[in-house]
C-alpha positions in Angstrom: -31.3 7.8 13.2 -28.9 9.0 16.0 -25.1 8.8 15.8 -24.8 5.8 18.0 -27.4 3.8 16.3 -25.1 3.2 13.3 -23.7 -0.4 13.4 -21.0 0.5 11.1 -20.0 3.5 13.3 -20.0 1.4 16.4 -18.0 -1.6 14.9 -15.6 0.7 13.1 -15.1 2.8 16.1 -14.5 -0.1 18.4 -11.9 -1.5 16.1 -10.1 1.9 15.5 -10.2 2.7 19.4 -8.8 -0.8 20.0 -5.6 -0.1 17.9 -5.4 3.5 18.9 -5.4 2.2 22.6 -2.6 -0.2 21.7 -0.6 2.6 20.2 -1.1 4.8 23.2 -0.4 2.1 25.9 2.9 1.3 24.0 4.3 4.7 25.0 4.3 3.4 28.7 4.2 -0.3 28.6 4.8 -3.2 26.3 5.2 -6.9 27.5 8.8 -7.0 26.2 11.3 -4.6 25.0 10.9 -4.6 21.1 14.6 -3.6 20.7 15.9 -6.4 22.9 16.9 -9.7 21.0 16.4 -13.1 22.7 17.8 -15.7 20.1 17.0 -18.4 22.5 13.3 -17.6 22.3 13.2 -17.2 18.5 10.2 -18.4 16.5 8.2 -19.3 19.4 4.5 -20.0 18.6 1.7 -18.1 20.4 1.4 -19.2 24.1 1.3 -18.1 27.6 4.7 -16.4 27.7 4.5 -14.8 24.3 0.8 -14.2 23.5 1.4 -13.9 19.7 4.7 -15.7 19.5 8.2 -14.4 18.6 10.0 -13.5 15.5 13.4 -14.8 14.1 15.2 -12.5 16.5 13.1 -13.7 19.6 11.3 -10.5 19.7 7.8 -10.5 21.1 5.3 -10.2 18.3 2.6 -8.5 20.3 4.9 -5.8 21.5 5.9 -5.1 18.0 2.3 -4.8 17.0 1.7 -2.4 19.7 4.7 -0.2 18.7 3.8 -0.7 15.0 0.4 0.7 15.6 2.0 3.8 17.1 4.2 4.2 14.0 1.3 3.5 11.3 -1.3 5.7 13.1 1.3 8.6 13.6 2.5 8.5 10.0 -1.1 8.3 8.6 -2.4 11.1 10.9 0.2 13.6 10.2 0.0 12.8 6.5 -3.7 13.4 6.6 -3.1 16.7 8.5 -0.7 17.8 5.7 -3.4 16.9 3.0 -6.1 18.7 4.8 -4.0 21.7 5.9 -2.9 22.4 2.3 -5.6 20.9 0.2 -8.7 22.5 1.9 -7.5 26.2 1.4 -6.5 25.4 -2.1 -9.9 23.9 -2.9 -11.7 26.9 -1.3 -9.4 29.3 -3.2 -10.1 27.5 -6.5 -13.8 27.5 -5.9 -13.8 31.2 -5.0 -11.9 31.9 -8.3 -13.7 29.6 -10.5 -12.8 29.9 -14.1 -9.9 32.2 -13.3 -6.1 31.7 -13.8 -5.6 30.8 -10.1 -8.3 28.1 -10.3 -6.7 26.7 -13.5 -3.2 26.6 -11.9 -4.5 24.9 -8.6 -6.4 22.2 -10.6 -3.5 21.5 -13.1 -1.2 21.2 -10.1 -3.5 18.6 -8.6 -3.5 16.6 -11.9 0.3 16.7 -11.8 0.4 15.3 -8.4 -2.1 12.6 -9.3 -0.1 11.5 -12.2 2.6 10.2 -9.5 1.4 7.6 -7.0 2.6 7.9 -3.5 5.1 5.1 -3.9 6.7 6.8 -6.8 6.8 10.1 -4.8 8.3 8.2 -1.8 11.0 6.8 -4.1 11.9 10.2 -5.4 12.1 11.7 -2.0 14.1 8.7 -0.7 16.6 9.1 -3.5 17.3 12.7 -2.3 16.9 12.4 1.4 17.2 8.7 2.3 14.3 6.3 3.7 12.4 7.0 6.9 9.2 7.7 8.6 9.5 11.4 7.9 9.9 10.9 4.1 6.9 8.5 4.2 4.8 11.3 5.9 5.7 13.7 3.2 5.1 11.3 0.4 1.7 10.4 1.7 0.8 13.9 2.7 1.7 15.2 -0.8 -0.6 12.7 -2.3 -3.5 13.6 0.0 -3.3 17.3 -1.0 -5.2 17.0 -4.4 -7.7 14.6 -2.8 -8.8 17.2 -0.3 -8.5 20.1 -2.8 -10.8 18.4 -5.3 -13.3 17.4 -2.8 -13.4 20.9 -1.2 -13.7 22.7 -4.6 -16.4 20.4 -5.9 -18.4 20.8 -2.6 -17.8 24.6 -2.5 -18.9 25.1 -6.0 -22.3 23.9 -5.3 -22.7 26.4 -2.5 -21.6 29.5 -4.3 -24.9 29.8 -6.1 -27.0 29.4 -2.9 -29.0 32.3 -1.7 -27.1 32.6 1.7 -23.9 33.1 -0.1 -25.6 35.6 -2.5 -26.7 37.5 0.5 -23.3 37.5 1.9 -21.8 38.9 -1.3 -24.5 41.7 -1.3 -23.5 42.6 2.2 -19.9 43.4 0.8 -18.0 40.3 2.2 -15.0 39.4 0.3 -14.6 36.0 -1.3 -12.0 35.0 1.3 -14.2 35.8 4.1 -17.2 34.0 2.6 -15.1 31.0 2.1 -14.0 30.9 5.7 -17.2 31.9 7.4 -19.9 30.3 5.2 -18.3 27.7 2.8 -16.0 26.0 5.1 -18.5 25.1 7.9 -20.9 23.5 5.3 -18.2 21.3 3.8 -16.8 20.1 7.2 -18.8 16.9 7.2 -17.6 15.8 3.9 -14.0 16.6 5.0 -14.5 14.5 8.2 -15.7 11.6 6.4 -13.0 11.8 3.6 -10.3 12.4 6.4 -11.3 9.0 8.0 -11.0 7.3 4.5 -7.6 8.9 3.8 -6.5 7.9 7.2 -7.2 4.2 6.4 -5.4 4.7 3.0 -2.5 6.2 4.8 -2.1 3.3 7.0 -2.0 1.1 4.0 0.5 3.3 2.3 2.8 3.4 5.2 2.6 -0.5 5.4 3.4 -0.6 1.7 6.4 1.9 2.0 7.7 0.0 4.9 7.4 -3.3 3.2 9.6 -2.1 0.4 12.1 -0.4 3.0 11.1 3.2 2.4 9.1 3.6 5.7 10.2 3.6 9.3 13.5 2.1 9.7 15.1 -0.5 12.2 14.9 -0.7 15.1 11.5 0.9 15.0 8.8 -1.9 14.4 6.5 -1.4 11.4 3.7 -3.6 10.3 4.8 -3.5 6.8 8.4 -4.4 7.6 7.1 -7.2 9.8 5.3 -8.7 6.8 8.4 -8.3 4.6 10.6 -10.2 7.1 8.0 -12.9 7.6 7.5 -13.7 3.7 10.2 -16.5 3.8 9.1 -18.0 7.0 5.4 -18.5 6.2 5.7 -22.2 5.9 7.1 -22.8 9.4 6.0 -19.6 11.3 2.8 -18.4 9.8 2.0 -16.3 12.8 4.7 -13.8 11.7 2.8 -12.9 8.7 -0.8 -13.5 9.9 -0.6 -11.3 12.9 0.7 -8.0 11.2 -1.5 -8.7 8.2 -4.5 -9.0 10.4 -3.6 -5.9 12.3 -3.5 -3.9 8.9 -6.8 -5.4 7.7 -8.7 -4.9 10.9 -7.4 -1.3 11.3 -8.3 -0.2 7.7 -11.6 -2.1 8.0 -12.5 -0.3 11.2 -11.7 3.1 9.8 -13.6 2.4 6.6 -16.7 1.3 8.6 -16.3 4.4 10.8 -16.1 6.6 7.8 -19.2 4.9 6.4 -20.9 5.3 9.6 -20.1 8.9 9.9 -21.4 9.6 6.4 -24.7 8.1 7.2 -25.0 10.1 10.5 -23.7 13.4 9.1 -25.4 13.5 5.7 -29.0 14.9 6.2 -30.3 13.3 3.0 -29.5 9.9 4.3 -31.0 10.6 7.6 -34.3 11.7 6.1 -34.3 8.7 3.7 -33.9 6.3 6.8 -36.6 8.0 8.9 
């Protein structure tokens, strides 16, 4: 099976690239200015002038979806970067010092973070620094750290007893050098797949935080806040809830399918089983 023969990867990649393209295009063009109010055109249904209709302030929903994609993707991407940048080194260190005090400290720290969901962490951060996209990134990023630390440690532990690692130790290489030169390249595939999954969860988390007012603040559009504002108008303007809801669902679905396709393509055991 080759990489491009995976239907999940193709479908997931197509959906993901579509919303990524909307986000990139929004930097240079949107059909209407998302910060411009037009009360005369409020609550317009989807049509030729406004492809996805307008909201209660007369703002173009399609333009808001484009900018909202930029917000969601940026928050989730940076949060995953924080999780990987901190969690992977911690996981490698814990595996290299298995059974030692450093391993115990790292893993108990992970357990402590897992005890507090990202929403609770966001509320704590917001109480100190106030709501905003930066605080949402920090909250989601902190929650991603133990995910990558545990995954990296578990995968690395199975490699430390392999012959090529024992050979490296006999050659006099330090544990740190072995972790960087030999362990990390062999767990990269798992990290890529998990990163895709955490990316989709990050978009969900950002939408949830924005829904309760802890994410990106007005006038910056956000899919979660669009849902929150539409919940009282579903009966007479259902497009206001359906459009951002579908955007969240399709983006998360695309990323999950892409992660599943990458797992099938990158895992040699699955490739062998399907040939």
